[in-house]
C-alpha positions in Angstrom: -30.1 11.3 50.9 -28.1 13.4 48.2 -30.1 15.8 46.4 -30.7 14.6 42.6 -30.6 17.2 40.0 -34.1 18.0 38.0 -33.4 17.1 34.6 -36.0 17.0 32.4 -36.4 13.0 31.9 -36.5 13.8 27.7 -33.3 15.7 27.7 -31.5 12.4 30.4 -32.6 10.1 27.2 -31.4 12.2 24.6 -27.9 12.7 27.1 -27.8 8.8 27.3 -28.6 7.5 24.3 -24.9 6.5 22.3 -24.6 8.7 19.3 -26.0 7.6 15.6 -23.0 6.0 13.9 -22.0 7.0 10.5 -23.7 4.4 8.3 -22.0 5.4 5.0 -18.5 5.3 7.0 -19.4 1.8 8.5 -20.2 0.3 4.9 -16.8 1.2 3.6 -15.0 -0.3 6.6 -17.3 -3.2 6.2 -16.5 -4.0 2.3 -12.5 -3.1 3.4 -12.3 -5.4 6.1 -14.5 -8.6 3.5 -13.1 -7.8 0.8 -9.4 -8.2 2.9 -10.5 -10.9 4.4 -12.7 -13.1 1.6 -11.4 -11.3 -1.8 -13.5 -9.5 -3.7 -15.4 -11.7 -6.2 -16.5 -14.0 -2.6 -18.0 -11.3 -1.1 -21.7 -9.9 -1.9 -23.4 -6.7 -1.3 -25.6 -8.5 1.1 -22.8 -9.5 3.2 -21.2 -5.9 3.3 -24.8 -5.2 4.4 -25.0 -7.5 7.5 -21.0 -6.9 8.2 -21.9 -2.9 8.6 -26.0 -3.3 10.7 -27.3 -1.6 7.4 -30.3 -2.0 5.2 -29.0 -4.1 2.2 -30.9 -0.9 -0.3 -28.5 1.6 1.4 -25.0 0.2 0.6 -26.7 0.7 -3.3 -27.7 4.1 -2.8 -24.3 5.0 -0.6 -22.3 3.8 -3.1 -23.5 2.1 -6.2 -22.7 -1.1 -7.5 -20.0 -3.6 -6.0 -17.3 -2.5 -8.0 -18.2 1.4 -7.2 -17.7 0.3 -3.4 -14.5 -1.2 -4.0 -13.3 1.5 -6.1 -14.3 4.1 -3.1 -12.2 1.9 -0.4 -9.2 3.0 -2.3 -9.9 6.3 -3.1 -11.0 6.3 0.7 -7.1 5.3 1.7 -5.6 8.1 -1.3 -3.9 10.0 1.6 -1.7 7.1 1.8 -0.5 7.4 -1.9 0.2 11.2 -1.2 2.4 10.4 1.8 4.4 8.4 -0.2 4.8 10.8 -3.0 6.0 13.7 -0.3 8.5 11.8 0.7 9.9 10.5 -2.6 9.6 14.0 -3.3 12.4 14.6 -0.6 14.1 11.6 -1.5 15.2 11.9 -5.1 16.1 15.7 -4.7 19.9 14.9 -5.2 19.8 11.7 -8.0 23.8 12.2 -7.3 23.5 11.7 -3.4 24.8 8.1 -2.8 22.5 7.5 -0.2 19.3 8.6 -2.9 18.6 4.9 -4.0 17.8 3.8 -0.3 15.5 7.1 0.5 13.3 6.8 -2.6 12.7 2.7 -1.1 12.2 3.7 2.1 9.8 6.2 0.7 8.3 3.3 -1.4 7.9 1.2 2.2 7.9 2.5 5.0 4.4 4.6 5.1 2.9 1.1 4.1 4.5 -0.8 6.8 3.4 2.0 9.4 -0.2 1.6 7.9 0.0 -2.2 8.1 1.1 -2.4 11.4 -2.1 0.3 12.9 -5.0 -0.9 13.8 -7.5 1.1 11.4 -4.8 -0.1 7.8 -4.1 -3.5 8.7 -7.3 -4.6 6.6 -6.6 -1.8 3.3 -3.3 -3.0 3.7 -4.2 -6.7 3.3 -6.7 -5.4 0.5 -4.0 -4.2 -1.1 -1.5 -7.2 -1.1 -4.4 -9.7 -1.7 -6.6 -8.0 -4.5 -4.3 -5.7 -6.5 -1.9 -8.5 -7.5 -4.7 -10.1 -9.4 -5.4 -9.5 -13.2 -9.1 -8.6 -12.7 -11.1 -5.4 -14.0 -11.6 -4.0 -10.8 -7.9 -4.2 -9.9 -7.1 -2.9 -13.1 -9.6 0.1 -12.5 -8.2 0.8 -9.5 -4.3 0.3 -10.6 -5.0 3.1 -13.4 -6.4 5.4 -11.1 -5.0 5.7 -7.6 -1.3 3.8 -8.2 -0.1 3.9 -11.9 0.3 7.8 -11.7 2.2 7.2 -8.5 3.9 4.2 -9.9 5.2 6.5 -13.0 6.7 8.9 -10.1 8.5 6.1 -8.7 10.1 5.0 -11.5 11.7 8.1 -13.0 13.6 8.3 -9.3 14.7 5.4 -9.7 16.3 5.7 -13.5 17.8 8.9 -12.4 18.9 7.4 -9.5 20.4 4.2 -11.7 22.0 5.9 -14.8 23.1 3.1 -15.9 19.7 1.2 -16.8 17.2 2.6 -19.0 13.9 3.9 -18.1 12.9 0.4 -18.6 15.0 -1.1 -16.6 14.2 0.8 -13.9 10.2 -0.3 -14.4 11.5 -3.7 -14.2 13.0 -2.9 -10.7 9.5 -1.1 -9.7 7.8 -4.3 -10.4 10.2 -6.3 -8.5 10.3 -3.5 -5.5 6.4 -4.1 -5.7 6.6 -7.9 -5.3 8.4 -8.2 -2.4 6.7 -5.3 -0.5 3.1 -7.4 -1.4 3.8 -10.0 -0.4 5.2 -8.8 2.8 1.5 -7.2 3.4 0.0 -11.0 3.4 2.4 -13.5 4.8 2.1 -15.5 7.5 4.0 -18.6 6.7 7.3 -16.9 8.0 6.3 -17.5 11.5 6.1 -20.9 10.5 9.4 -21.3 8.8 10.8 -19.4 10.9 10.0 -21.4 13.7 7.6 -18.8 15.4 10.8 -16.2 15.8 9.6 -14.2 13.1 6.5 -12.0 13.6 3.9 -11.9 9.8 4.3 -8.3 8.8 6.9 -7.5 11.3 7.4 -3.6 10.7 10.9 -4.2 12.4 11.0 -5.9 9.5 10.7 -2.7 6.8 14.7 -1.7 7.2 15.3 -5.0 6.4 13.2 -5.1 3.6 14.4 -1.7 1.7 18.3 -3.2 2.2 16.7 -6.1 0.2 14.8 -4.0 -2.1 17.7 -1.5 -2.5 20.1 -4.5 -3.2 17.8 -6.1 -6.0 17.6 -2.4 -7.5 21.5 -2.4 -7.9 22.3 -6.3 -8.9 19.2 -5.9 -11.6 20.9 -3.2 -13.2 22.6 -3.9 -16.8 26.2 -4.4 -16.5 28.4 -2.6 -18.9 29.4 -4.3 -22.0 33.2 -4.6 -23.2 32.3 -2.5 -25.8 31.3 0.4 -23.8 34.5 -0.1 -22.0 37.4 2.6 -23.0 39.6 0.7 -25.1 43.4 -0.3 -23.1 46.4 1.4 -24.0 48.5 -0.7 -26.9 51.9 -1.5 -26.2 54.6 0.2 -28.8 56.2 -2.3 -30.3 60.1 -2.5 -30.3 
């Protein structure tokens, strides 16, 4: 019979007990999931507490009212904005390079697509695509605090890469590009429309989405008017 180790029962119970989960993090993850699945206004604090497995009062203790918890979810993911801005800085160093526009759009699209395809990022990506498209007080606060500063940086870069248009034209282009990206994050209808040949939110579609946005940005810029063209030389009369 093999010898048994003399381990005190208290120490054995301590080593066998599962680690206590971070309840604050559990609340944040539960809120992110439910907001993404049901929408901000359809979710209650009680439902978030039940999903997180914590007492109801603990949600308010850590995060305050529901709108502050909603804001905290986006603050938790602010590093994705930093990643996009870092990629933008590299992409936009030479506006005269013909590939600059493509690299700017890649900086805008690819980090988000990678996040959407990761297990830890899927609910946040769905939340961005679902909630920020609506004109609500909660969404507007998030947009102003987190996304508007990034948007201005991308619009400036697009303006420099597409100098034939104004900055206002670049702002339209940014919004159109954003619409395509957000729809890709939440769409699953493409599976039905493609007879199940396409996969919803397929990360392999990122390259196709980049080409689509680049082509749209170029096409959306104003065409030079005839007045801005140099006058053709006149023929001398004999």
